[in-house]
Backbone as JSON Lines, residues from 0, in Angstrom:
{"i":0,"aa":"M","n":[-16.37,5.77,-3.84],"ca":[-15.2,6.15,-2.65],"c":[-15.21,7.71,-2.29]}
{"i":1,"aa":"A","n":[-16.16,7.94,-1.18],"ca":[-15.8,9.03,-0.78],"c":[-14.33,9.49,-1.05]}
{"i":2,"aa":"Q","n":[-14.21,10.9,-1.35],"ca":[-12.68,11.6,-1.77],"c":[-11.99,12.08,-0.29]}
{"i":3,"aa":"P","n":[-11.15,12.57,0.0],"ca":[-10.53,13.03,1.04],"c":[-10.9,14.47,1.12]}
{"i":4,"aa":"S","n":[-11.51,15.29,2.28],"ca":[-11.67,16.4,1.79],"c":[-9.74,17.34,2.31]}
{"i":5,"aa":"E","n":[-10.25,19.15,1.85],"ca":[-8.94,19.38,2.42],"c":[-8.46,19.04,3.51]}
{"i":6,"aa":"R","n":[-9.06,19.24,4.25],"ca":[-8.19,18.95,5.73],"c":[-7.74,17.38,5.9]}
{"i":7,"aa":"E","n":[-8.42,16.4,5.38],"ca":[-7.77,14.98,5.54],"c":[-6.79,14.98,4.74]}
{"i":8,"aa":"R","n":[-6.72,15.78,3.58],"ca":[-5.61,16.09,3.12],"c":[-4.04,16.15,3.86]}
{"i":9,"aa":"G","n":[-4.46,17.71,4.27],"ca":[-3.33,18.31,5.42],"c":[-2.23,19.61,4.82]}
{"i":10,"aa":"A","n":[-2.03,19.98,5.0],"ca":[-0.89,21.19,4.54],"c":[0.56,20.15,4.14]}
{"i":11,"aa":"A","n":[0.83,18.9,4.49],"ca":[1.83,18.39,4.02],"c":[1.8,17.77,2.39]}
{"i":12,"aa":"G","n":[0.32,17.75,2.12],"ca":[0.26,17.57,0.77],"c":[0.23,15.98,0.82]}
{"i":13,"aa":"I","n":[-0.83,15.55,1.69],"ca":[-0.98,13.66,2.47],"c":[-2.36,13.24,1.31]}
{"i":14,"aa":"Y","n":[-2.28,12.49,0.87],"ca":[-3.29,11.79,0.63],"c":[-3.91,10.54,1.81]}
{"i":15,"aa":"P","n":[-4.76,10.58,2.39],"ca":[-4.38,9.58,3.68],"c":[-4.72,8.27,3.22]}
{"i":16,"aa":"R","n":[-4.96,7.35,1.9],"ca":[-4.87,6.24,1.74],"c":[-3.6,6.28,0.61]}
{"i":17,"aa":"R","n":[-3.08,4.68,0.52],"ca":[-2.52,4.67,-1.08],"c":[-3.37,4.21,-1.36]}
{"i":18,"aa":"V","n":[-3.42,5.33,-2.82],"ca":[-4.44,4.36,-3.96],"c":[-3.38,3.9,-5.56]}
{"i":19,"aa":"G","n":[-4.04,3.62,-6.58],"ca":[-3.16,3.35,-7.75],"c":[-3.06,4.69,-8.29]}
{"i":20,"aa":"I","n":[-2.48,4.89,-9.36],"ca":[-1.76,6.1,-9.42],"c":[-2.41,6.1,-11.09]}
{"i":21,"aa":"D","n":[-3.17,6.77,-11.21],"ca":[-3.78,6.77,-12.6],"c":[-2.75,7.54,-14.1]}
{"i":22,"aa":"A","n":[-1.8,8.36,-13.75],"ca":[-1.56,8.73,-14.89],"c":[0.08,9.52,-14.03]}
{"i":23,"aa":"Y","n":[0.85,9.71,-14.76],"ca":[2.3,10.5,-14.5],"c":[2.74,11.16,-15.79]}
{"i":24,"aa":"G","n":[3.75,11.92,-15.52],"ca":[4.23,13.33,-16.64],"c":[3.67,14.59,-16.25]}
{"i":25,"aa":"N","n":[4.24,15.26,-17.06],"ca":[4.15,17.13,-16.79],"c":[4.45,17.51,-15.42]}
{"i":26,"aa":"G","n":[5.82,16.49,-14.88],"ca":[5.83,16.96,-13.5],"c":[5.02,17.04,-12.17]}
{"i":27,"aa":"G","n":[4.35,15.7,-12.0],"ca":[3.38,15.09,-11.71],"c":[2.98,13.43,-11.52]}
{"i":28,"aa":"F","n":[1.65,13.9,-10.86],"ca":[1.31,12.43,-10.38],"c":[-0.51,12.72,-10.69]}
{"i":29,"aa":"R","n":[-0.98,11.99,-11.35],"ca":[-2.63,12.17,-10.7],"c":[-2.96,10.7,-10.24]}
{"i":30,"aa":"F","n":[-4.1,10.45,-9.43],"ca":[-4.62,9.03,-8.25],"c":[-5.72,9.56,-7.7]}
{"i":31,"aa":"G","n":[-6.53,8.92,-7.28],"ca":[-7.74,9.15,-6.31],"c":[-8.69,10.37,-6.97]}
{"i":32,"aa":"D","n":[-8.78,11.07,-7.91],"ca":[-9.43,12.54,-8.6],"c":[-8.45,13.24,-7.86]}
{"i":33,"aa":"T","n":[-7.04,13.35,-7.44],"ca":[-6.33,14.39,-7.42],"c":[-5.27,14.69,-8.17]}
{"i":34,"aa":"S","n":[-5.12,15.64,-8.48],"ca":[-3.88,15.73,-9.37],"c":[-2.39,16.75,-8.81]}
{"i":35,"aa":"H","n":[-1.29,15.76,-8.48],"ca":[-0.28,16.23,-7.65],"c":[0.75,16.51,-8.51]}
{"i":36,"aa":"R","n":[1.14,17.91,-8.31],"ca":[2.6,18.27,-8.96],"c":[3.9,18.2,-8.23]}
{"i":37,"aa":"G","n":[4.7,17.3,-8.72],"ca":[6.01,17.37,-8.32],"c":[5.8,15.75,-8.15]}
{"i":38,"aa":"S","n":[7.32,15.48,-6.75],"ca":[7.38,14.14,-6.54],"c":[6.4,13.76,-5.38]}
{"i":39,"aa":"L","n":[6.32,12.3,-5.44],"ca":[5.37,11.52,-4.48],"c":[5.81,10.22,-3.8]}
{"i":40,"aa":"L","n":[5.75,10.58,-2.73],"ca":[5.86,9.28,-1.35],"c":[4.66,8.39,-1.48]}
{"i":41,"aa":"C","n":[4.51,7.52,-1.56],"ca":[3.51,6.64,-1.36],"c":[4.14,5.05,-0.58]}
{"i":42,"aa":"V","n":[3.7,5.39,0.72],"ca":[3.72,4.7,2.19],"c":[2.23,4.02,3.02]}
{"i":43,"aa":"P","n":[2.78,3.17,3.55],"ca":[1.04,3.06,3.84],"c":[0.69,3.99,4.78]}
{"i":44,"aa":"G","n":[0.99,5.0,5.29],"ca":[-0.11,5.75,6.25],"c":[-1.1,6.86,4.83]}
{"i":45,"aa":"G","n":[-0.55,6.91,3.35],"ca":[-1.06,7.27,1.99],"c":[0.06,7.84,1.12]}
{"i":46,"aa":"M","n":[0.07,9.14,1.06],"ca":[0.39,9.58,-0.42],"c":[0.87,11.26,-0.09]}
{"i":47,"aa":"L","n":[2.07,10.78,-0.29],"ca":[2.77,12.34,0.22],"c":[3.75,13.38,-0.5]}
{"i":48,"aa":"A","n":[3.59,14.63,-0.84],"ca":[4.6,15.45,-1.22],"c":[6.21,14.93,-0.73]}
{"i":49,"aa":"W","n":[6.71,14.95,-2.2],"ca":[8.15,14.33,-1.68],"c":[9.25,15.37,-2.49]}
{"i":50,"aa":"P","n":[9.62,16.22,-1.31],"ca":[10.61,17.35,-2.38],"c":[11.97,16.89,-2.45]}
{"i":51,"aa":"V","n":[11.72,15.39,-3.86],"ca":[13.06,15.34,-4.26],"c":[12.85,15.57,-5.65]}
{"i":52,"aa":"E","n":[13.66,15.94,-6.22],"ca":[14.02,16.31,-7.87],"c":[14.39,15.67,-8.5]}
{"i":53,"aa":"S","n":[15.21,15.35,-8.36],"ca":[16.5,14.36,-9.05],"c":[16.75,13.22,-7.96]}
{"i":54,"aa":"A","n":[17.45,12.1,-8.78],"ca":[17.78,11.05,-8.12],"c":[19.22,11.33,-6.96]}
{"i":55,"aa":"A","n":[19.91,12.81,-7.37],"ca":[20.5,13.21,-6.32],"c":[20.35,13.86,-4.73]}
{"i":56,"aa":"D","n":[19.54,13.99,-5.22],"ca":[18.23,14.59,-3.71],"c":[17.8,13.33,-2.96]}
{"i":57,"aa":"L","n":[17.83,11.77,-3.39],"ca":[17.93,10.92,-2.64],"c":[18.86,10.67,-1.46]}
{"i":58,"aa":"T","n":[18.55,10.61,-0.65],"ca":[19.35,10.37,1.11],"c":[18.27,10.07,2.29]}
{"i":59,"aa":"M","n":[19.17,9.61,2.8],"ca":[17.84,8.75,4.39],"c":[17.08,9.63,4.73]}
{"i":60,"aa":"E","n":[17.49,10.93,5.3],"ca":[16.61,11.81,5.65],"c":[15.04,12.15,4.66]}
{"i":61,"aa":"S","n":[15.16,11.96,3.11],"ca":[14.36,11.87,2.53],"c":[13.59,11.14,2.3]}
{"i":62,"aa":"L","n":[13.99,9.68,2.51],"ca":[13.55,8.6,2.97],"c":[12.65,8.38,4.24]}
{"i":63,"aa":"K","n":[12.5,9.29,5.48],"ca":[12.42,9.02,6.62],"c":[11.37,8.71,6.89]}
{"i":64,"aa":"P","n":[9.92,8.93,5.8],"ca":[8.45,8.27,6.23],"c":[8.35,6.96,5.45]}
{"i":65,"aa":"V","n":[9.69,6.37,4.53],"ca":[9.88,4.84,4.32],"c":[10.65,4.13,5.33]}
{"i":66,"aa":"F","n":[11.74,4.26,6.09],"ca":[12.04,4.19,7.44],"c":[11.29,3.77,8.51]}
{"i":67,"aa":"D","n":[10.33,5.13,8.77],"ca":[9.21,5.01,10.23],"c":[8.53,3.44,9.63]}
{"i":68,"aa":"A","n":[7.91,3.46,8.41],"ca":[7.01,2.76,8.03],"c":[7.85,1.14,7.58]}
{"i":69,"aa":"A","n":[8.94,1.02,7.6],"ca":[9.39,-0.05,7.15],"c":[9.32,-1.0,7.54]}
{"i":70,"aa":"D","n":[8.41,-1.77,8.67],"ca":[7.75,-3.2,9.2],"c":[6.67,-3.37,8.13]}
{"i":71,"aa":"E","n":[6.02,-2.14,7.52],"ca":[4.65,-2.73,7.32],"c":[5.3,-2.97,5.36]}
{"i":72,"aa":"I","n":[6.76,-2.63,5.02],"ca":[6.81,-2.89,3.55],"c":[7.65,-3.86,3.46]}
{"i":73,"aa":"D","n":[7.21,-4.24,2.69],"ca":[7.91,-5.44,1.74],"c":[8.96,-5.18,0.5]}
{"i":74,"aa":"V","n":[8.33,-3.96,0.07],"ca":[9.31,-3.61,-1.38],"c":[9.11,-2.11,-1.15]}
{"i":75,"aa":"L","n":[10.25,-1.88,-1.67],"ca":[10.22,-0.28,-2.03],"c":[10.66,-0.19,-3.41]}
{"i":76,"aa":"L","n":[9.88,0.88,-4.15],"ca":[9.75,0.48,-5.71],"c":[10.2,2.46,-5.55]}
{"i":77,"aa":"I","n":[11.36,2.7,-6.51],"ca":[12.11,4.07,-6.28],"c":[12.07,4.31,-8.16]}
{"i":78,"aa":"G","n":[11.11,5.54,-8.12],"ca":[11.56,6.05,-9.52],"c":[12.18,7.06,-9.83]}
{"i":79,"aa":"L","n":[13.48,6.77,-10.45],"ca":[14.87,7.63,-10.71],"c":[14.32,8.3,-11.63]}
{"i":80,"aa":"G","n":[13.1,9.05,-12.05],"ca":[12.96,9.67,-13.14],"c":[13.1,9.16,-14.72]}
{"i":81,"aa":"N","n":[13.8,9.82,-15.65],"ca":[13.67,9.12,-16.74],"c":[14.94,8.18,-17.34]}
{"i":82,"aa":"D","n":[16.38,8.32,-15.99],"ca":[17.46,7.87,-16.36],"c":[17.38,6.73,-15.04]}
{"i":83,"aa":"I","n":[18.03,5.63,-15.37],"ca":[18.5,4.83,-14.09],"c":[19.74,5.05,-13.76]}
{"i":84,"aa":"V","n":[19.57,5.28,-12.6],"ca":[21.59,6.08,-11.49],"c":[21.74,5.44,-10.79]}
{"i":85,"aa":"A","n":[23.32,5.07,-10.33],"ca":[23.33,4.4,-9.24],"c":[23.18,5.39,-8.13]}
{"i":86,"aa":"M","n":[22.35,4.5,-6.94],"ca":[22.02,4.93,-5.71],"c":[22.9,4.71,-4.61]}
{"i":87,"aa":"D","n":[22.79,5.69,-3.68],"ca":[23.71,5.67,-2.39],"c":[23.53,4.18,-2.15]}
{"i":88,"aa":"P","n":[24.72,3.29,-1.92],"ca":[25.01,1.52,-1.24],"c":[24.44,1.98,0.45]}
{"i":89,"aa":"A","n":[24.59,2.78,0.88],"ca":[24.53,2.77,2.15],"c":[22.59,3.16,2.39]}
{"i":90,"aa":"I","n":[21.96,3.92,1.46],"ca":[20.89,3.8,1.35],"c":[20.31,1.96,1.32]}
{"i":91,"aa":"R","n":[20.46,1.36,0.27],"ca":[20.46,0.33,0.17],"c":[20.07,-0.59,1.21]}
{"i":92,"aa":"Q","n":[21.54,-0.47,1.84],"ca":[21.68,-1.62,2.9],"c":[21.07,-0.96,4.28]}
{"i":93,"aa":"A","n":[20.41,0.44,4.51],"ca":[19.54,0.46,5.72],"c":[18.5,-0.16,5.26]}
{"i":94,"aa":"L","n":[17.45,-0.06,4.5],"ca":[16.38,-0.55,3.79],"c":[16.79,-2.23,4.09]}
{"i":95,"aa":"R","n":[17.52,-2.57,3.32],"ca":[17.95,-4.65,3.45],"c":[18.22,-4.5,4.88]}
{"i":96,"aa":"D","n":[18.79,-3.85,6.31],"ca":[18.93,-3.97,7.25],"c":[17.62,-4.36,8.15]}
{"i":97,"aa":"R","n":[16.17,-3.38,7.33],"ca":[15.11,-3.63,7.93],"c":[13.93,-4.29,7.0]}
{"i":98,"aa":"Q","n":[14.94,-5.71,6.11],"ca":[14.44,-6.63,5.18],"c":[13.35,-5.87,4.04]}
{"i":99,"aa":"V","n":[13.64,-4.51,3.73],"ca":[12.95,-4.34,2.55],"c":[13.6,-4.22,1.55]}
{"i":100,"aa":"I","n":[13.28,-4.89,0.21],"ca":[13.69,-5.06,-0.78],"c":[13.42,-3.68,-1.84]}
{"i":101,"aa":"V","n":[14.68,-3.5,-2.7],"ca":[14.17,-2.25,-3.14],"c":[14.75,-2.46,-4.76]}
{"i":102,"aa":"E","n":[13.71,-1.95,-5.26],"ca":[13.71,-2.02,-6.51],"c":[13.88,-0.51,-7.75]}
{"i":103,"aa":"A","n":[15.1,-0.08,-8.16],"ca":[15.52,1.24,-8.25],"c":[15.24,0.95,-9.89]}
{"i":104,"aa":"V","n":[13.74,1.91,-10.73],"ca":[14.07,1.83,-11.88],"c":[13.6,3.11,-12.35]}
{"i":105,"aa":"Q","n":[13.42,3.39,-13.51],"ca":[12.7,4.37,-14.24],"c":[11.3,4.85,-13.65]}
{"i":106,"aa":"T","n":[10.99,5.85,-13.76],"ca":[9.18,6.34,-12.83],"c":[8.63,5.58,-13.44]}
{"i":107,"aa":"G","n":[8.13,5.55,-14.97],"ca":[7.18,4.98,-15.47],"c":[7.2,3.27,-15.35]}
{"i":108,"aa":"G","n":[8.54,2.73,-15.2],"ca":[8.53,1.5,-14.54],"c":[7.74,1.31,-13.47]}
{"i":109,"aa":"A","n":[8.06,1.99,-12.26],"ca":[8.12,1.91,-10.69],"c":[6.71,2.3,-10.8]}
{"i":110,"aa":"V","n":[5.9,3.02,-11.37],"ca":[4.49,3.38,-11.04],"c":[3.54,2.33,-11.04]}
{"i":111,"aa":"R","n":[4.07,1.28,-13.01],"ca":[3.7,0.35,-13.28],"c":[3.47,-0.49,-12.3]}
{"i":112,"aa":"T","n":[4.73,-1.3,-11.72],"ca":[4.89,-2.08,-10.86],"c":[3.9,-1.7,-9.35]}
{"i":113,"aa":"Y","n":[4.17,-0.45,-8.87],"ca":[3.47,-0.25,-8.02],"c":[2.05,-0.47,-7.93]}
{"i":114,"aa":"N","n":[1.36,-0.2,-8.92],"ca":[0.08,-0.26,-9.13],"c":[-0.14,-1.81,-9.07]}
{"i":115,"aa":"V","n":[0.35,-2.91,-9.88],"ca":[0.19,-3.79,-9.87],"c":[0.15,-4.48,-8.05]}
{"i":116,"aa":"L","n":[1.39,-4.45,-7.79],"ca":[1.48,-4.63,-6.21],"c":[0.67,-4.42,-5.31]}
{"i":117,"aa":"L","n":[-0.08,-3.18,-5.7],"ca":[-0.96,-2.63,-4.94],"c":[-2.54,-3.32,-4.63]}
{"i":118,"aa":"A","n":[-2.94,-3.5,-5.85],"ca":[-4.11,-4.41,-6.65],"c":[-3.73,-5.56,-5.67]}
{"i":119,"aa":"E","n":[-2.51,-6.27,-6.04],"ca":[-2.07,-7.53,-5.35],"c":[-2.56,-7.47,-3.86]}
{"i":120,"aa":"E","n":[-2.4,-6.34,-3.16],"ca":[-2.66,-6.15,-1.84],"c":[-1.54,-7.0,-1.16]}
{"i":121,"aa":"R","n":[-0.42,-6.72,-1.8],"ca":[1.06,-6.5,-1.25],"c":[1.8,-5.47,-0.18]}
{"i":122,"aa":"A","n":[2.68,-5.5,0.34],"ca":[3.24,-4.22,1.17],"c":[4.39,-3.82,0.49]}
{"i":123,"aa":"V","n":[3.0,-2.6,-0.36],"ca":[4.71,-2.22,-0.87],"c":[4.98,-0.79,-0.82]}
{"i":124,"aa":"A","n":[5.54,0.05,-1.2],"ca":[5.7,1.59,-0.87],"c":[6.76,1.96,-2.67]}
{"i":125,"aa":"A","n":[6.26,3.28,-2.84],"ca":[7.18,3.75,-4.03],"c":[7.96,5.13,-3.35]}
{"i":126,"aa":"A","n":[8.8,5.35,-4.0],"ca":[9.09,6.88,-3.74],"c":[9.77,7.18,-5.34]}
{"i":127,"aa":"L","n":[8.63,8.12,-5.76],"ca":[8.84,8.57,-7.33],"c":[8.89,10.04,-7.39]}
{"i":128,"aa":"I","n":[10.18,9.46,-8.55],"ca":[10.74,11.48,-9.0],"c":[9.6,11.74,-9.87]}
{"i":129,"aa":"A","n":[9.24,12.78,-10.12],"ca":[8.5,13.56,-11.29],"c":[9.21,13.39,-12.28]}
{"i":130,"aa":"V","n":[8.4,13.38,-13.74],"ca":[9.25,13.55,-14.8],"c":[8.09,14.71,-15.8]}
{"i":131,"aa":"E","n":[9.0,14.91,-16.44],"ca":[7.96,15.89,-17.3],"c":[7.2,15.28,-18.7]}
{"i":132,"aa":"N","n":[8.13,13.93,-19.21],"ca":[7.44,13.5,-20.17],"c":[7.65,11.82,-19.8]}
{"i":133,"aa":"A","n":[6.0,11.54,-19.72],"ca":[6.09,9.62,-19.67],"c":[6.44,9.12,-20.91]}
{"i":134,"aa":"R","n":[6.82,8.21,-20.46],"ca":[7.31,7.21,-21.95],"c":[6.59,5.99,-21.2]}
């Protein structure tokens, strides 16, 4: 499979399609022969750099690309880092109103589940907070 060019990736850190995630940790992710430092948003349009560093940064605005693509998403996996913390109930409700199921777990579990659902060709998206140490 041909790899996307720098132009296709764009300045916003976009990888033009969803692919499985090969590795996570050391503050980033590896996928599609690409190494990405920082958090990652995987939506139907591709993989995007995501300026979220902790669960406290999780907002409706930070999830705007998910809301924009909600008609193409059945399940959103949220990787909350190394700990599971409570999410803003308004975010859960807004996604539920768009008929998107939300599973918020540690980043490692979210990556593994995302890969399985993607391989099954399910309508899955992931919002993954980068972690230093993979578990």
